[in-house]
N, C-alpha and C positions, 0 to 999 in steps of 0.2 A: 511276089506269091500271100495272094490273102488265101490266112486259112479260119476254116468254119468250123465249129463245135456242133454236129445236130442229132442231138434227140431223137427219139420212135421212128428210127430213119428204119425200122423195116415192118412195118405200114405202112400201105396202104399209098398215104399222102406221102410220108416223109418220101418213102422212097424211090417213088415217083419225084420227089421235090431232086432227090443224092440224080437221075438221072441227067434230069432234067439242065443242072445245073458240070456234071460230067460231062456231055457233048456242048455244053452252050460255053460254058472260057475253061480251054485249055492250059492257063498257071494258076491253078487253082488246089488247094488240100481243106476233106472231109473224110473228118475227122465222126464216125460214128458212134456213138453212143445206143443200147435200144439195148432192156432187158428183158423181153423175147418172151412174152403173155402171149398171152390167148390170139392180140392182137400183133402179135411179130410174129415174119415169116423172112427167115432170111432164104426163102428159094426168090424175094420179093428183088432182091441184092443179085445174083450167080452169076450175070450178065457181066455184073462193072469187080467180082471177086477178081484179086490178080493186078485189077491194081493200082499202080504206085499211087495216087490220087488221092485211092479211098483203105481209112485205113477204120478198120468197123473191131468194136468194144465189147464184148456184151458185159450190162451193167446195168446196176439202178442208176437213176439222180439224186437219190433220198441218198448213195452211199458217198457224202460231202469229202471223206479219207479220197475217193476217186476221181472225181470231181475236183476236187484240187491239185491232184497229180495229172491229170487229160489237161489242168492249164498253167501249171508246170509247167509238161514236157513243149507243148506244142504254139505253149501263147497265145489262143485262138483272138481273130479283129472281131467276129460276130460273133451267136449263138441265134442258131433259129429251134425252138422247142417244138418236138410235133410229138411228146412222148404223152398219152393221154388213157386214164382208162377208159372209154364211152361207149361199152353199156351198162345201161341205169340196173341194171339188174347187180352191178357188183358195189350197189352204192347200198343194196333194202339192205338189211338187218344191223349189225356191224357197222352204224354208220361213224362214230367214232375215230376211226385210219385214216376220212374225209371227211374230215372238220379240220381248220387251218387257224 
């Protein structure tokens, strides 16, 4: 069984990817990490709630300890990142938080 870490899974694109993968691959484990900001909505994943192939974790991809603990626990084969701040207004003002 392949194990995936999917970030930003509660957003529009991420949740549709989760549905696609669960439908297409019966032997899969998706660990879904989402901060649930303005762009994430658990209603997008309501129909996969209780599916043993789907684990939801509320958290921030910037939380190093959390991400490391997930890697240690699940030994991921793949990581797919959909986590993003998509609204331009988020970046206006204090840009220091968005400069890498």
